[in-house]
N, C-alpha and C positions, 0 to 999 in steps of 0.2 A: 037881374044880376044878383049873384050870391057873393057875399063877403065871408071869407074864412078867417077867423081871428084866433090866433094862438098866443097864449101867455106862457112863459117859461121861467122856472126857477133854476138858474144855472149854478153849478158848483162854484164855490169861491175859488179864486186863483186860476180859473180857465184863462189861458192866454187870449188876449184881444184878437190876435191873428186867427186863432181857431174859430172864434165867433164870426169874424169878418169872412172867413172862408165858407162858413155855414150859410151866412146870408147871401153870399155870391152864388152858392150852389142853389139856394132857393130861388133867387132871381133868374138863374139860367133855366129853371123849369118852364118859364114862359115860352121859351123857344123850342122846348122838347115835348110839351104836352098841350094838345089842342084845347082851346076854350079858356085858357088863363089869360086874363086881360091886363092884370097889374099885380105887382108885388111891392110891398114896403115893409121895412123892418128896422129895429134898432134897440138900443139899450134904454131902459126906463130912466127918465130924468124928471119925473113929476115931483114938484115941491110939496104936494099935498100930504105925503106920508101915509098913504093908505094902499100901497102896492101889495101888501100882505106877502112880501117875499118874492114877488115876480120881478125878475131882473131884466128880462128882454121880451119883446113881442114882435109879431109880424102879422100882416094881413095879406091875403091873396084874393083877388077878385076873379070870379068866373062868369062866363056868359049866362049860365043857367045851372039848375040842379044837376042836369045830366052831365055837364062838363065837370062839375065838382065830384060827382059820383064816379066818373071815369078816372079822375086824378087819384082818388084814394088808393086803389089797388095797383096803380101804374108802377112799373119797376123803377122808373127814375125817381118817383116820389118815395118809394120804399127805401131806396139808397140814401136819400137825404134824411128820411125819418130815422135811420140808423145813426147818422151823424148827430141828430138832435138828441137821441137817447144817451149818447156818449157824454154830453155836456150837462145833462140835467142833474139836479142834486140828489135824486133817488128817493125823495119823499113821495108819499101817495098823491100829493097835490102838486107834483113837479111840473105838470103841464095842464093847461086848461084850454079847451077848444070850444068855440062858439061859432056857428054858422047862421047867417040870417039873410033874408031877402032885403036888398037895399031899396029904400023908398026915396023918391024925389030926385 
């Protein structure tokens, strides 16, 4: 199984409803793109103070690397990626993506 982890630095003042709609659109991809097992996402609420400006995050779990690789260029994913770019703060580090094989 592959976990896709995305950290985002959102623009200040983005309405909560817009972010909620984005997360709903991401969650809906599970029904539209084969191989997506799970989606979770939300606003950072860590008390540690080391978020480095990342305000929101989500994870998406895939059955395997092939499912993840098919998701990346998929038109439904590209539509949601456009929505993500609209809320980012525009800095070079506005989004961070890490994928890894899950163990255990």
